[in-house]
C-alpha positions in Angstrom: -21.2 76.7 52.3 -20.3 73.5 54.1 -18.4 73.0 57.3 -16.4 70.3 55.6 -15.6 71.8 52.2 -17.0 74.9 50.5 -17.8 73.0 47.3 -19.9 70.4 49.1 -23.6 70.5 48.6 -26.1 68.5 50.7 -29.4 68.8 52.6 -27.7 71.1 55.1 -26.5 73.6 52.5 -29.9 73.4 50.9 -31.6 74.5 54.1 -29.2 77.3 54.6 -29.6 78.6 51.1 -33.4 78.6 51.4 -33.2 80.6 54.6 -30.8 83.1 53.0 -33.0 83.6 49.9 -36.1 84.3 52.0 -34.6 87.6 53.0 -32.2 88.5 50.2 -32.2 89.5 46.6 -29.5 88.0 44.3 -28.0 89.4 41.1 -28.9 86.4 39.0 -31.5 83.7 39.5 -31.0 80.6 37.2 -33.8 78.1 36.4 -32.5 74.7 35.5 -29.9 72.4 37.0 -28.6 70.7 33.9 -25.2 71.4 32.3 -26.5 74.7 30.8 -28.0 76.1 34.0 -25.0 75.0 36.1 -22.7 76.6 33.5 -24.6 79.9 33.7 -24.4 79.8 37.6 -20.7 79.2 37.5 -20.0 81.9 34.9 -22.0 84.5 36.8 -20.7 83.8 40.3 -17.1 83.7 39.0 -17.6 87.2 37.7 -18.5 88.3 41.2 -22.3 88.3 40.9 -24.5 86.8 43.6 -26.3 83.7 42.2 -29.2 81.3 43.1 -30.1 78.3 40.9 -33.3 76.3 41.3 -33.7 72.8 39.8 -37.1 71.0 39.9 -35.5 67.6 40.7 -32.0 66.3 41.0 -29.1 67.9 39.2 -28.6 66.5 35.7 -31.8 64.5 36.0 -32.9 65.6 32.5 -31.1 65.7 29.2 -27.7 66.3 30.7 -27.6 62.8 32.3 -28.4 60.8 29.2 -25.9 61.9 26.5 -23.3 59.8 24.7 -20.7 61.2 27.2 -18.7 62.6 24.4 -16.7 65.9 24.5 -16.2 66.0 20.8 -14.9 68.5 18.3 -17.8 68.1 15.9 -16.7 65.7 13.1 -20.4 65.1 12.3 -20.9 68.8 11.9 -18.1 69.1 9.4 -19.9 66.5 7.3 -23.0 68.7 7.5 -20.9 71.7 6.5 -21.8 73.3 9.9 -18.2 74.6 10.3 -19.2 77.2 12.9 -20.5 74.5 15.3 -17.5 72.3 14.6 -15.1 75.1 15.3 -16.9 76.1 18.5 -16.9 72.4 19.6 -13.2 72.0 18.9 -12.3 75.2 21.0 -14.5 74.2 23.9 -13.1 70.6 23.9 -9.6 72.2 24.3 -10.6 74.1 27.4 -12.3 71.1 29.0 -9.4 68.7 28.4 -6.6 71.1 29.2 -7.9 73.3 32.0 -11.5 72.9 33.2 -11.8 69.1 33.7 -8.8 67.1 32.8 -9.7 64.6 35.5 -13.2 64.0 33.9 -12.5 64.2 30.2 -10.0 61.8 28.6 -8.9 60.9 25.1 -10.8 58.1 23.4 -9.8 56.5 20.1 -12.3 56.0 17.4 -11.9 53.4 14.6 -13.6 54.1 11.3 -13.8 50.6 9.7 -13.1 50.7 5.9 -14.7 47.5 4.6 -13.8 45.5 1.5 -17.2 46.0 0.0 -17.4 49.8 0.5 -16.8 52.1 -2.5 -13.4 53.7 -2.6 -14.8 57.2 -2.5 -16.4 56.5 0.9 -13.1 55.7 2.6 -11.4 58.6 0.9 -14.1 61.0 2.1 -13.9 59.7 5.6 -10.1 60.1 5.6 -10.3 63.6 4.3 -12.9 64.5 7.0 -10.5 63.2 9.7 -7.6 65.2 8.3 -9.7 68.4 8.4 -10.9 67.5 11.8 -7.3 67.2 13.0 -6.6 70.6 11.5 -9.4 72.1 13.7 -7.8 70.4 16.7 -4.4 72.0 15.9 -5.9 75.4 15.2 -7.8 75.3 18.5 -4.5 75.0 20.3 -5.0 71.5 21.6 -1.7 69.7 21.4 -1.1 66.1 20.2 0.1 65.1 23.7 -3.5 65.6 24.9 -5.3 64.4 21.8 -3.1 62.3 19.4 -3.0 62.7 15.7 -5.0 60.4 13.5 -3.5 57.5 11.7 -4.2 54.8 9.1 -4.6 51.3 10.4 -4.3 47.9 8.8 -7.3 45.7 9.1 -5.6 43.6 11.7 -4.7 46.6 13.8 -8.3 48.0 13.6 -9.7 44.6 14.8 -7.2 44.6 17.7 -8.5 47.9 19.0 -12.2 47.0 18.4 -12.3 43.2 18.6 -16.0 43.0 17.9 -15.4 44.0 14.3 -15.4 41.3 11.6 -11.7 41.1 10.6 -12.5 39.3 7.3 -14.6 42.2 6.2 -12.0 44.9 7.0 -9.7 46.4 4.4 -8.2 48.9 6.8 -9.2 51.3 9.5 -8.9 55.0 10.2 -8.1 55.9 13.8 -8.9 59.4 15.2 -9.2 60.7 18.7 -11.8 62.7 20.5 -12.8 63.5 24.1 -14.9 61.3 26.4 -16.4 62.4 29.7 -16.0 59.7 32.3 -19.6 60.5 33.1 -21.8 63.4 31.9 -23.5 63.7 35.4 -20.0 64.0 37.0 -19.3 66.9 34.7 -22.5 68.6 35.7 -21.9 68.0 39.4 -18.4 69.4 39.0 -19.8 72.6 37.6 -22.5 72.7 40.3 -20.1 72.2 43.1 -17.5 74.7 41.8 -20.3 77.3 41.6 -21.3 76.5 45.2 -17.7 76.8 46.3 -17.6 80.4 44.9 -20.8 81.2 46.9 -23.7 80.3 44.6 -26.9 78.9 46.2 -27.5 75.7 44.3 -31.0 74.4 45.1 -32.4 71.1 44.0 -36.1 70.0 44.5 -37.3 73.6 44.0 -39.6 73.7 41.0 -40.2 77.0 39.1 -43.8 77.6 38.4 -43.6 81.0 36.8 -40.8 83.5 36.1 -40.5 87.2 35.3 -37.4 89.3 34.5 -36.7 89.7 38.2 -38.6 86.9 40.1 -38.9 83.1 40.2 -42.1 81.8 41.8 -41.4 78.2 42.8 -42.4 75.4 45.1 -40.2 73.4 47.4 -41.2 69.9 46.3 -40.0 68.3 49.5 -42.2 70.4 51.8 -44.8 71.9 49.5 -43.8 75.4 50.7 -43.8 78.3 48.3 -40.4 79.8 47.4 -39.9 83.2 45.9 -36.4 84.0 44.5 -35.9 87.7 43.9 -33.2 88.8 41.5 -32.0 91.6 39.4 -32.0 89.3 36.4 -33.5 85.8 35.8 -32.0 83.3 33.3 -34.2 80.6 31.9 -31.9 77.6 31.3 -34.6 74.9 31.8 -33.6 73.0 28.6 -36.5 70.9 27.4 -38.9 72.7 29.7 -37.7 76.3 28.7 -40.7 76.8 26.4 -43.0 76.1 29.4 -41.6 79.3 31.0 -41.1 81.4 27.8 -44.2 82.0 25.6 -43.4 81.8 21.9 -40.2 79.8 22.3 -40.0 76.8 20.0 -38.1 73.8 21.3 -38.1 70.5 19.4 -37.3 67.4 21.6 -35.1 64.9 19.8 -34.9 61.4 21.4 -31.4 59.9 21.6 -31.4 56.2 22.5 -28.4 54.2 23.6 -28.2 50.4 24.2 -26.0 48.9 26.9 -24.1 45.6 26.4 -21.4 43.9 28.4 -18.0 44.8 27.1 -16.8 41.2 27.0 -19.6 40.5 24.4 -17.6 42.7 22.1 -14.1 41.5 23.1 -13.5 44.3 25.6 -12.7 47.0 23.1 -9.9 49.5 23.6 -11.4 52.0 21.2 -14.8 53.1 20.0 -15.9 52.4 16.5 -18.3 54.1 14.1 -20.9 52.7 11.8 -22.4 54.9 9.1 -26.2 55.0 8.9 -27.2 54.0 5.3 -28.7 56.8 3.3 -27.7 59.5 5.8 -24.3 60.9 4.9 -22.4 62.1 8.0 -24.6 60.3 10.5 -23.1 57.4 12.5 -23.9 54.9 15.2 -21.2 54.8 17.8 -20.0 51.8 19.8 -18.5 53.4 23.0 -16.6 51.5 25.7 -17.3 52.8 29.2 -16.0 52.4 32.7 -17.5 49.5 34.6 -17.2 46.8 31.8 -20.1 48.0 29.6 -20.4 49.5 26.1 -23.0 52.0 24.9 -24.3 51.7 21.4 -26.0 54.9 20.1 -27.6 56.9 19.1 -31.0 57.7 17.5 -32.2 61.1 16.5 -36.0 61.2 16.5 -38.5 63.9 17.2 -40.5 63.0 20.2 -43.0 65.4 21.8 -44.8 62.9 24.0 -41.9 61.4 26.0 -41.2 62.1 29.7 -38.2 64.4 29.8 -36.8 62.8 32.9 -37.3 59.1 31.9 -38.0 58.8 28.2 -39.2 55.4 27.2 -37.0 53.4 24.8 -39.2 52.2 21.9 -38.5 48.8 20.6 -38.0 50.2 17.1 -34.9 52.2 18.5 -33.5 48.9 19.8 -34.0 47.3 16.4 -32.6 50.2 14.5 -29.4 50.3 16.5 -28.8 46.6 16.4 -29.4 46.4 12.7 -26.9 49.2 12.0 -24.1 48.0 14.3 -24.5 44.3 13.4 -23.4 45.2 9.9 -19.8 45.5 11.1 -19.6 42.7 13.8 -18.1 39.3 13.5 -20.7 37.9 15.9 -23.9 39.9 15.6 -25.6 41.0 18.8 -28.9 39.5 19.7 -31.7 41.2 21.6 -30.7 39.2 24.7 -27.3 40.8 24.6 -28.9 44.2 25.4 -28.7 44.4 29.3 -30.0 47.9 29.5 -31.0 51.0 27.4 -31.6 54.7 28.0 -32.9 57.7 26.2 -32.5 61.4 26.6 -34.3 64.3 24.9 -32.2 67.0 23.3 -33.8 70.4 23.3 -33.2 71.6 19.8 -33.9 75.1 18.5 -34.9 75.2 14.8 -33.4 78.0 12.6 -35.8 80.7 11.5 -35.9 79.3 7.9 -36.6 75.8 9.1 -40.0 74.7 7.8 -40.3 71.7 10.1 -40.1 69.1 7.4 -36.5 68.0 8.1 -35.7 65.4 10.7 -34.1 66.4 14.0 -30.8 64.9 12.8 -30.6 67.8 10.3 -31.3 70.6 12.9 -28.1 72.5 13.8 -26.8 72.1 17.3 -26.3 75.9 17.6 -27.6 77.5 20.8 -29.9 80.4 21.2 -29.7 83.3 23.7 -32.9 85.3 23.7 -32.5 88.7 25.4 -35.7 90.7 25.2 -36.0 93.7 27.6 -38.6 93.1 30.4 -38.4 89.3 30.1 -35.9 86.7 31.4 -32.8 85.9 29.5 -33.3 82.5 27.9 -30.6 80.1 26.7 -31.4 76.9 25.0 -30.2 74.4 22.4 -26.5 73.6 22.0 -24.9 70.5 23.3 -22.8 69.1 26.2 -19.4 70.1 24.7 -20.3 73.7 24.2 -22.1 74.3 27.5 -19.4 76.8 28.7 -19.8 79.0 25.6 -23.5 78.9 25.9 -23.2 80.1 29.5 -20.7 82.8 28.6 -23.1 84.2 26.0 -26.0 84.1 28.4 -24.1 85.8 31.2 -22.7 88.4 28.7 -26.4 89.4 28.2 -26.9 89.5 31.9 -23.8 91.6 32.5 -25.1 94.1 29.9 -28.4 94.4 31.8 -26.6 94.8 35.1 -24.1 97.3 33.6 -21.1 95.3 34.8 -17.9 94.9 32.9 -16.6 91.8 34.7 -15.1 89.5 32.1 -15.8 85.8 31.7 -13.3 83.6 33.7 -14.5 80.1 33.0 -12.2 79.1 30.1 -9.4 78.5 32.6 -11.3 77.9 35.8 -10.8 74.3 37.0 -13.7 72.3 38.4 -13.6 70.7 41.9 -11.1 67.9 41.8 -9.3 69.1 38.7 -5.5 69.2 38.5 -2.7 68.8 35.9 -2.0 65.3 34.6 1.2 65.2 36.7 -0.7 66.1 39.8 -3.4 63.5 39.1 -0.8 60.8 38.5 0.7 61.6 42.0 -2.7 61.2 43.8 -2.2 58.2 46.1 -5.5 56.5 45.2 -6.7 53.8 42.8 -6.7 55.0 39.2 -10.4 54.3 38.9 -11.2 56.7 41.7 -8.8 59.4 40.3 -10.5 59.1 36.9 -13.9 59.7 38.7 -13.0 62.2 41.4 -9.7 63.7 40.5 -7.8 64.9 43.6 -11.0 64.3 45.7 -10.3 60.5 45.4 -8.4 61.0 48.7 -11.6 62.2 50.3 -13.5 59.1 49.1 -10.8 56.9 50.5 -11.0 58.7 53.9 -14.7 58.1 54.1 -14.1 54.4 53.5 -12.3 54.3 56.9 -15.4 55.5 58.8 -17.2 52.1 58.7 -16.3 48.6 57.3 -19.5 48.8 55.2 -18.1 51.8 53.3 -14.9 50.0 52.2 -16.8 47.1 50.5 -18.1 46.9 46.9 -21.8 47.2 46.7 -22.1 43.7 45.2 -19.9 41.0 43.7 -19.0 42.1 40.2 -18.6 45.9 40.8 -15.8 48.0 42.1 -18.1 50.8 43.4 -17.9 51.0 47.1 -20.1 52.3 49.9 -17.7 55.2 50.4 -18.6 56.5 47.0 -22.3 56.6 47.9 -21.6 58.4 51.2 -19.5 61.0 49.3 -22.5 61.4 46.9 -24.7 62.2 49.9 -22.3 64.3 51.8 -20.7 66.3 48.9 -22.8 65.9 45.8 -26.4 66.5 46.9 -27.8 63.0 46.6 -30.7 62.4 48.9 -32.4 59.2 47.8 -31.6 55.7 46.6 -32.6 56.6 43.1 -30.2 59.5 43.1 -27.4 57.1 44.0 -28.3 54.4 41.5 -29.5 56.6 38.6 -27.0 59.5 38.6 -24.1 59.1 41.1 -23.2 55.6 39.9 -25.2 55.0 36.7 -25.9 51.4 37.8 -29.5 51.9 36.7 -28.4 51.7 33.1 -28.2 48.0 33.8 -31.4 47.2 35.7 -30.0 43.9 37.0 -27.0 45.6 38.6 -29.2 48.3 40.1 -31.4 45.7 41.7 -28.3 44.0 43.3 -27.1 47.3 44.7 -30.4 48.7 45.9 -30.4 47.1 49.4 -26.8 48.2 50.1 -27.5 51.7 48.8 -30.4 52.0 51.2 -28.1 51.0 54.1 -25.5 53.6 53.1 -28.2 56.3 52.9 -29.3 55.4 56.4 -25.7 55.4 57.6 -25.2 58.8 56.1 -27.9 60.1 58.4 -26.3 58.4 61.4 -22.9 60.0 60.6 -24.5 63.4 60.2 -23.6 63.6 56.5 -25.7 66.7 55.8 -25.3 68.9 58.8 
């Protein structure tokens, strides 16, 4: 769909898709451009169906851009005895790490601190949980070369991996491994672009106002023009907003808040660490090292019906809660001034039929729901980032039954744009930071850096992000504004001071993109 690369999406491909849809009916129309909707579009188009997706704003601008960035096998769900979700998570983690996105999902070590004052049964229970967790890893088929086996650590070894921990309070540590996405938005964009490369029409800034089983009545929010997408089947994958389009659907928004601190404040940890939430067995606060020299501390789990789904406010009580929990394990407790940024996302949870609404959102299962009622759109909602592919498969299975097609699902082994084997990724002649972010497409980013001296330079002193990465975001990843670049393509907005330093240069790159004809 692009003269440069079939997976590229930009303003030019958007215009051409709108023109095409004005005169054609597609097999499947998808509403929602988060990870679920993108997954549905990819599953459907990979089965040979014609697909159009409409997203009201930017791709991944809702829940999918504000997760913990974890592709995890569900240790928490084992503690809740939700073995089904834990197993599904373990299986999906395997496909993501081995075949779908090995360039975007990497192993991350987690240290469970066992403190001197903790009761013996607590450490024993955590150790048993980790052993069972590793059994799920092995049963899923994910080898220890991809995700290493757990091990018992001395207190000194635990403190070496997570230097912020108080070494005097540590009796020992338990190390286990899980998956971490280099960035949740990059995963969404990878799915979006892979679908586009197979022929799907992936449209941002097209807001659905009403849907039926075969039509989407929408508005082009850039021009104000009405857009009607005609389809043989419509899928509602609008996440938090799914209930607005589906009468009678119950969606509970759960606010998950993360704090951002500089990594050096915690000794530049090599591993994440967990802190149990007192009085809530199986619930933890995570301290998660990230690319770019920052650490995320999260997360909360609070029902919140009044928040803005795209930019939920971070209540001060969330900040206090997370600091209080994590400081219980640190040698030098964090102060409020150490928090350089914070973000929240709203998970769209689906209560079980027997749920009376009295339990907190932390106790609601992360199972997903596919609603398939004849004469209405297929609706898919709930679930979580790790299991997006299975959610999409279940939804498209329902679509396939309606369309009487027997084409099987292909997405378990379908690599995303930029994916390759570890050996091939190691051979890419580009900085490791770029390969971890773009996979084999790191070479395309390097090529753009040669177009203009401005593109080869970091956006500001103290960051490695270059102008070429922003130009790639406009030319290949659908970015069209400075906010797109800072909020989702780079995540600099998670530290407002860094975003402010980059804003002027981002505006220059956006203007340069127009001069270079980035979206023709």
